C-alpha positions as CSV (number, residue, x, y, z in Angstrom):
1,M,-32.3,-18.5,-14.3
2,E,-34.5,-19.0,-11.3
3,P,-35.2,-17.5,-7.9
4,S,-36.9,-16.4,-2.8
5,A,-39.6,-14.2,-1.5
6,S,-43.2,-15.7,-1.5
7,D,-42.2,-19.4,-1.7
8,S,-45.7,-20.1,-0.6
9,P,-47.8,-21.8,-3.3
10,E,-51.1,-20.3,-1.7
11,R,-51.6,-18.4,-5.0
12,S,-53.8,-19.2,-7.9
13,A,-52.3,-21.9,-10.2
14,P,-51.8,-19.5,-13.1
15,D,-49.4,-17.5,-10.9
16,L,-47.2,-20.6,-10.1
17,L,-44.3,-21.6,-12.2
18,E,-42.9,-25.0,-13.0
19,V,-40.0,-25.4,-10.7
20,G,-39.1,-29.1,-11.0
21,H,-40.1,-32.8,-10.9
22,I,-40.0,-35.6,-8.2
23,R,-38.3,-38.2,-10.1
24,R,-38.3,-41.4,-8.0
25,P,-38.0,-42.6,-4.4
26,H,-34.6,-42.7,-2.7
27,G,-34.3,-45.3,0.2
28,L,-37.1,-46.4,2.5
29,R,-37.8,-43.2,4.6
30,G,-39.6,-41.2,2.2
31,E,-36.9,-39.3,0.4
32,V,-37.2,-38.6,-3.3
33,F,-34.9,-37.4,-6.0
34,V,-35.9,-34.0,-7.2
35,Q,-35.0,-32.4,-10.5
36,L,-35.1,-28.7,-10.4
37,T,-35.7,-26.7,-13.5
38,G,-33.8,-23.8,-12.5
39,D,-30.9,-22.9,-10.1
40,A,-32.8,-21.6,-7.1
41,D,-31.7,-23.8,-4.2
42,A,-34.3,-21.9,-2.1
43,R,-37.0,-24.2,-3.7
44,V,-35.6,-27.1,-1.8
45,A,-34.5,-25.5,1.4
46,A,-35.9,-26.6,4.7
47,G,-39.4,-25.0,5.1
48,A,-39.8,-24.2,1.4
49,E,-43.3,-25.1,0.0
50,V,-44.0,-26.5,-3.4
51,L,-47.2,-27.8,-5.1
52,A,-47.4,-31.3,-6.5
53,G,-50.6,-31.5,-8.3
54,D,-53.2,-29.9,-5.9
55,E,-51.1,-30.9,-2.7
56,T,-48.6,-28.6,-0.9
57,L,-45.4,-30.2,0.1
58,V,-43.2,-28.8,2.7
59,V,-39.4,-29.5,2.5
60,E,-38.0,-31.0,5.7
61,R,-34.5,-31.3,4.4
62,S,-32.4,-31.8,1.3
63,R,-29.0,-32.6,0.3
64,L,-26.9,-33.4,-2.8
65,A,-26.2,-37.1,-3.3
66,S,-22.7,-38.4,-4.2
67,N,-23.9,-38.5,-7.9
68,G,-24.9,-34.9,-7.8
69,R,-28.7,-35.5,-7.8
70,R,-30.7,-33.7,-5.2
71,V,-32.4,-35.7,-2.5
72,V,-35.4,-34.3,-0.7
73,K,-37.5,-35.3,2.3
74,F,-41.0,-33.7,2.2
75,A,-42.9,-33.9,5.5
76,Q,-46.0,-35.2,3.8
77,I,-44.1,-38.3,2.3
78,A,-43.5,-40.8,5.1
79,D,-42.1,-43.7,3.5
80,R,-41.0,-45.5,0.2
81,T,-44.6,-46.6,-0.5
82,A,-46.0,-43.1,-0.2
83,A,-42.9,-41.8,-2.1
84,E,-43.5,-44.1,-5.1
85,K,-47.0,-42.3,-5.7
86,Y,-45.2,-39.0,-6.5
87,T,-42.8,-40.5,-9.2
88,N,-42.6,-38.0,-12.1
89,V,-44.9,-35.4,-10.5
90,L,-44.5,-31.9,-11.7
91,L,-43.7,-29.4,-8.9
92,R,-44.9,-25.6,-9.0
93,G,-44.1,-22.8,-7.0
94,A,-44.6,-19.0,-6.6
95,P,-42.1,-16.7,-8.4
96,I,-39.2,-15.8,-6.0
97,D,-38.2,-12.2,-5.8
98,E,-34.7,-11.8,-6.9
99,A,-33.5,-8.6,-8.4
100,D,-31.0,-9.9,-11.0
101,A,-33.1,-13.1,-12.0
102,L,-34.0,-13.6,-15.5
103,W,-37.3,-15.4,-15.8
104,V,-38.3,-17.4,-18.9
105,H,-41.9,-16.4,-18.6
106,E,-40.9,-12.8,-18.7
107,L,-38.4,-13.3,-21.5
108,I,-40.8,-15.0,-24.0
109,G,-42.7,-12.6,-25.9
110,A,-40.4,-9.6,-24.9
111,R,-38.9,-7.3,-27.6
112,V,-35.1,-7.6,-27.8
113,V,-33.1,-4.5,-28.5
114,E,-29.4,-3.5,-28.5
115,L,-28.1,-0.8,-25.9
116,D,-28.4,1.9,-28.9
117,G,-32.2,0.8,-29.3
118,T,-31.6,-1.3,-32.4
119,P,-34.6,-3.7,-32.5
120,R,-33.4,-7.3,-32.9
121,G,-36.8,-9.3,-32.8
122,I,-39.0,-11.0,-30.3
123,C,-37.9,-13.7,-27.9
124,T,-39.8,-16.8,-28.8
125,G,-37.9,-19.3,-26.6
126,V,-35.3,-20.0,-24.2
127,L,-32.9,-22.8,-24.8
128,A,-31.2,-24.6,-22.0
129,N,-27.3,-24.6,-22.5
130,P,-24.5,-25.4,-20.0
131,A,-22.7,-22.3,-20.4
132,A,-25.7,-19.8,-20.4
133,D,-29.3,-20.1,-21.4
134,V,-29.9,-18.8,-24.9
135,L,-32.6,-16.5,-26.1
136,E,-34.1,-17.7,-29.3
137,L,-35.4,-14.7,-31.4
138,D,-38.3,-14.6,-34.2
139,S,-35.4,-13.3,-36.3
140,G,-33.6,-16.6,-36.0
141,H,-30.8,-15.1,-34.0
142,L,-29.5,-16.7,-30.8
143,V,-28.4,-14.5,-28.0
144,P,-26.8,-16.0,-24.9
145,S,-28.5,-14.8,-21.6
146,N,-25.2,-13.5,-20.2
147,F,-25.5,-10.6,-22.8
148,V,-28.8,-9.3,-21.2
149,V,-28.4,-6.0,-19.4
150,S,-32.0,-5.4,-18.5
151,N,-35.5,-6.8,-18.6
152,I,-38.0,-3.9,-18.0
153,D,-41.6,-3.7,-19.2
154,G,-41.3,-6.3,-21.9
155,V,-38.2,-4.9,-23.3
156,V,-34.9,-7.1,-23.0
157,T,-31.9,-4.9,-23.6
158,V,-28.6,-6.8,-24.7
159,D,-25.0,-5.9,-25.0
160,T,-23.7,-8.3,-27.5
161,P,-20.2,-8.4,-29.1
162,D,-19.7,-6.8,-32.5
163,G,-21.0,-9.1,-35.4
164,L,-23.4,-11.2,-33.5
165,F,-26.3,-10.0,-35.5
166,D,-24.2,-10.2,-38.6
167,L,-24.2,-13.9,-38.9
168,D,-26.6,-15.6,-41.1
169,S,-29.2,-17.6,-39.1
């Protein structure tokens, strides 16, 4: 559930989304491990910009290490000493325009209805799950995000299998 359009964090802080964290240095040349909160590889593509605190960082290059973790070289981080100052720093970025993307900040607070218009509650959270993120409703129901058909004007429409809402929460 993540996103590429205006990757420039030259917007006001409230418009920025949490996109990941710098975890720790990797090697001596200023590379760092980055943990993304979403699946948008555009966040760490060459030339992408993110905000670390009040500082804009520009990605020079990135790659997946053999252990599956993402290693990123930012232009502003010259060596390991500089990289150590960024350990566990939150990264923020502008929303990326992606037509089919579901955004957590747009889902939370939205009304959830079935295809026929039957109201099912308000989305109060989105739970990370390996198979598909799960919408948590104020009714106590859990709806996998792969059942979301649309998210328009604060209304999330879902097409769920028969019986999903019949289960006790």
